[in-house]
C-alpha positions in Angstrom: -32.0 34.8 56.2 -29.0 32.6 55.6 -31.1 29.5 56.2 -33.6 30.7 53.6 -30.9 31.2 51.0 -29.5 27.8 51.7 -32.9 26.2 51.2 -33.3 28.1 47.9 -29.9 26.9 46.7 -30.8 23.3 47.5 -34.1 23.7 45.6 -32.4 25.1 42.5 -29.8 22.3 42.6 -32.6 19.7 42.8 -34.4 21.3 39.9 -31.3 21.4 37.7 -30.5 17.7 38.5 -34.1 16.7 37.6 -33.9 18.6 34.3 -30.6 16.9 33.4 -32.2 13.5 34.2 -35.1 14.2 32.0 -33.1 15.6 29.1 -30.4 12.9 29.3 -26.8 13.1 28.3 -25.8 14.4 24.9 -23.7 12.2 22.5 -20.2 13.5 22.1 -18.8 13.7 18.6 -15.7 11.8 17.6 -13.8 15.0 17.1 -14.3 18.6 18.4 -14.5 19.6 14.8 -16.5 18.5 11.8 -15.5 15.4 9.9 -15.7 17.0 6.5 -17.4 15.9 4.2 -19.5 13.9 6.6 -22.7 15.4 8.0 -21.5 17.7 10.9 -24.8 17.0 12.7 -24.2 13.2 12.7 -23.0 11.8 16.0 -21.4 8.8 14.1 -23.1 6.2 16.3 -25.7 5.1 13.7 -25.5 2.1 11.4 -23.6 4.1 8.8 -21.4 6.1 9.0 -20.3 4.8 12.3 -17.2 4.9 14.4 -15.3 2.4 12.2 -15.0 5.1 9.7 -12.0 6.2 11.7 -11.5 3.6 14.4 -10.6 -0.1 14.6 -13.6 -1.2 16.7 -17.2 -0.3 15.8 -17.5 1.4 19.3 -14.8 3.9 18.5 -12.1 5.2 20.7 -14.1 4.5 23.9 -14.1 0.7 23.0 -10.4 0.2 22.4 -10.0 -2.4 25.1 -6.5 -3.8 24.9 -5.7 -1.7 21.9 -3.9 1.6 22.3 -6.4 4.5 22.4 -7.7 6.1 20.3 -7.2 2.9 18.2 -7.5 4.6 14.8 -7.6 2.6 11.6 -5.4 3.7 8.6 -7.9 6.3 7.4 -8.3 7.7 10.9 -4.6 8.1 11.3 -4.3 9.9 8.0 -7.2 12.2 8.8 -5.7 13.1 12.2 -2.3 13.8 10.7 -3.1 15.5 7.4 -6.7 16.7 7.7 -9.0 17.2 4.7 -8.7 17.2 1.7 -5.3 15.5 1.9 -6.8 12.4 3.6 -9.5 12.3 1.0 -7.2 12.0 -2.0 -5.3 9.0 -0.4 -6.2 5.3 -0.6 -5.3 4.3 2.9 -6.7 0.8 2.7 -5.1 0.0 -0.6 -8.2 -1.3 -2.3 -8.3 1.0 -5.2 -10.9 3.8 -4.6 -9.6 6.9 -2.9 -11.0 7.8 0.6 -13.3 10.6 -0.6 -15.2 8.2 -2.9 -15.6 5.7 0.0 -16.9 8.1 2.6 -20.6 8.1 2.5 -20.8 4.9 0.5 -23.1 2.3 1.9 -20.9 -0.6 1.0 -17.3 0.7 1.4 -15.2 2.1 4.2 -11.9 4.1 3.8 -10.1 2.3 6.6 -10.4 -1.3 5.6 -10.0 -3.1 2.2 -13.4 -3.7 0.6 -12.8 -7.4 0.0 -11.3 -8.1 3.4 -13.6 -6.4 5.9 -16.8 -4.3 5.6 -18.3 -2.9 8.8 -22.1 -2.8 9.2 -23.6 -0.7 6.5 -26.8 1.2 6.1 -30.0 -0.6 6.6 -28.6 -2.6 9.4 -26.6 -5.0 7.3 -24.1 -7.1 9.2 -20.3 -6.8 8.9 -18.8 -9.0 6.3 -15.3 -10.2 5.5 -12.7 -12.6 6.8 -10.4 -10.4 8.8 -11.9 -8.7 11.8 -9.7 -5.6 12.3 -9.8 -5.9 16.1 -8.2 -9.3 15.9 -5.6 -8.1 13.3 -4.7 -5.0 15.3 -4.1 -7.1 18.4 -1.0 -9.0 17.3 2.2 -8.5 15.3 2.3 -12.2 14.4 0.5 -13.4 11.3 -2.9 -14.7 12.3 -5.3 -16.7 10.3 -8.5 -14.7 9.7 -10.7 -17.7 8.9 -9.7 -21.2 7.9 -11.7 -21.1 4.7 -10.3 -17.7 3.6 -6.6 -18.7 3.3 -6.0 -15.2 4.4 -3.8 -13.9 7.3 -3.5 -10.5 8.9 -1.4 -8.7 11.6 -0.5 -5.2 12.9 2.4 -3.9 11.0 2.6 -0.4 12.5 1.4 1.5 15.5 2.0 5.2 16.1 0.2 7.3 18.8 -2.8 5.0 18.7 -3.0 4.8 14.9 -2.7 1.3 13.5 -1.4 0.0 10.2 -2.7 -3.5 9.2 -1.1 -6.0 6.7 -2.6 -8.9 4.9 -1.2 -11.9 3.0 -2.5 -15.1 1.4 -1.5 -18.6 2.5 1.0 -20.6 0.3 -0.7 -21.8 -2.8 -3.2 -18.9 -2.8 -3.2 -15.4 -4.3 -2.5 -12.9 -5.4 -4.2 -10.9 -2.7 -7.3 -9.1 -4.0 -8.2 -6.2 -1.8 -11.0 -4.8 -3.9 -14.3 -6.1 -5.1 -17.3 -7.4 -3.3 -17.9 -10.3 -0.8 -18.5 -12.5 -3.8 -14.9 -12.0 -5.0 -12.3 -14.3 -3.3 -9.6 -12.3 -1.6 -7.1 -15.2 -1.9 -8.0 -17.3 -4.9 -6.4 -20.8 -5.4 -3.4 -20.6 -7.6 -3.7 -23.2 -10.4 -0.1 -24.2 -10.5 -0.3 -26.7 -13.3 -1.8 -24.2 -15.7 0.1 -21.1 -14.6 3.5 -22.5 -13.9 5.7 -25.5 -14.4 6.0 -27.1 -11.0 6.6 -30.6 -12.2 8.9 -29.7 -15.1 6.0 -30.9 -17.2 7.4 -29.1 -20.2 9.3 -32.4 -20.6 6.9 -35.0 -22.1 7.8 -37.6 -19.5 6.3 -35.6 -16.6 2.8 -34.6 -15.8 1.0 -32.2 -13.4 -2.6 -32.4 -12.0 -4.4 -30.1 -9.6 -5.3 -32.1 -6.5 -7.2 -29.6 -4.3 -7.1 -26.0 -3.4 -3.4 -25.1 -2.7 -2.1 -28.5 -3.8 -0.9 -30.3 -7.0 0.4 -33.8 -7.8 3.4 -34.6 -10.1 3.8 -37.8 -12.1 7.4 -38.3 -13.0 8.6 -40.3 -16.0 11.8 -42.3 -16.6 14.9 -40.3 -15.7 13.0 -38.1 -13.3 12.5 -38.4 -9.5 9.5 -37.2 -7.5 10.7 -34.8 -4.8 8.5 -33.3 -2.1 9.4 -30.7 0.4 7.0 -31.3 3.3 3.9 -33.4 3.7 0.5 -32.6 2.3 0.0 -29.5 4.4 1.2 -26.0 3.4 3.9 -25.1 2.5 4.2 -27.9 0.0 6.6 -28.1 -2.9 6.3 -31.1 -5.2 8.3 -31.5 -8.4 10.2 -33.8 -10.7 13.9 -33.6 -10.5 16.2 -34.8 -13.3 18.3 -37.7 -12.2 22.0 -37.2 -12.8 22.8 -40.8 -13.8 26.5 -40.2 -14.3 26.8 -38.8 -10.7 24.6 -41.5 -9.1 25.8 -44.6 -10.9 28.0 -46.0 -13.5 25.8 -46.2 -16.6 28.6 -45.9 -19.2 31.0 -48.2 -17.3 33.1 -45.0 -17.0 35.1 -46.6 -14.2 36.6 -49.1 -16.7 
């Protein structure tokens, strides 16, 4: 009898295993509770919304790699700490719109500034932006996002797996524009000659001309000296300094 029972148990185990194999594993949700106001039936693995709604990598907390799990982005950190609706009324990425208006949008995410990084959106669109958050979160040193963006990023905070990211423009570019679309430059070239007075060009003897993005040239007249701090790589400061003739020479024969 005991042998018969053992055989029946083995048969039931085999059937259960086969059923699980046919059905397949279920997809676990990001949290054991609903991500209000997102669809509670969504497993957050589709094109949008996906795991980058709350996490640094698109694969979510299971794809943190060298980052500290659960590798939450600024919105994910706020949501975990304060819940909803408190997290919805905040602007955790500093790009203008509050989080509740960005959740469910097909072009905007609450965890990353719109004009700096946009994860894959609905319809299978590719991620756009200069600063990949995985790269930014991986270092506390300022790191160039792309050479053409003149934009740098770094991790400025980390608490219990929740990351704070910071961004800045290279010298000669800015101010940093976090909002807008991919057609808006995050770090525009500063037109120093028209917005400032780098060559003391308010004096008629001096002139200023834009050379290229991030650079300008000074032409200095009589009584002025061209002074440059650095070569033609940022940071570059070029200006016209007033020559103090009395200190440098004897123009009035003041020694007599």
